[in-house]
C-alpha positions, 0 to 999 in steps of 0.5 A, a space after each residue: 515372293 513369286 513372279 506373277 503378277 495381276 495385270 488388269 485382266 491378264 495375268 504375268 508368271 515367270 517359271 521355270 520347268 525341269 525335263 529330267 529323262 530316262 529312256 524315253 520316259 520324264 519325270 513328270 507331276 500329277 495331280 490326282 484331280 486331272 489325266 494329265 502330266 506336267 513338268 516338275 516346276 515352279 515360279 521363279 521369284 524374286 532376286 533368283 536366276 532361272 537356273 537356281 529356281 529350277 534347282 530350288 523347285 526340283 528339291 523342293 518337289 523330289 528331295 534330291 539336289 542337281 546340279 549342272 541343269 541345261 538350258 534347252 527350251 525358252 517357251 512362251 505361253 498364251 493360254 486363259 484358265 478355267 477361270 476366264 484370266 488371260 495368261 503369259 507366261 514366260 518359262 525356262 525349261 533346264 534338262 536335268 541328267 536323271 542321277 541315280 537319287 532321281 532314278 531313285 524317285 519312285 512313281 508316286 512320290 509325293 510333293 511337298 508342294 503340289 496342290 491337291 496331292 499332287 505326287 511324281 511318275 514316271 511317264 510313259 513314252 509320251 509319244 503315245 496316242 491318249 497321254 496328256 503333258 504340259 507343256 506339249 512341246 515334249 511330245 514333239 520336240 528333239 531335245 537331244 541336239 543340245 541346241 536351245 529351243 523358243 516356242 510360243 504357243 498360242 492355245 
């Protein structure tokens, strides 16, 4: 069971994300219904550690079993969705080294669990104009120093 709970007219989510980077590009998910990129990942299940969840999510979406994800970002995100529901979301992001198997994931690879024909794509460099990325902090946060970042976003 996913950790996603309605509390009155608000919703709490616990999520993980995989930051799979190679040569300035990230392996991200896309929906044919939206013009944006979003991280590989999803909700944590009851009884799962964050690390177990990100390994499971990467396997579900890419078909690749990853090893040794590195904790990089704790993201507290407060936003209203398109239906007007207020969200309080805690996401834990891991940097995952793009090994040969992940580098072999081609643009257009369909995920097994995404909505509406979700597919994977290696992004153009994230600092280019016109690129919409979720989480947005990827466009201006340096993750190369190995420290764990704490980011709070209120939309």
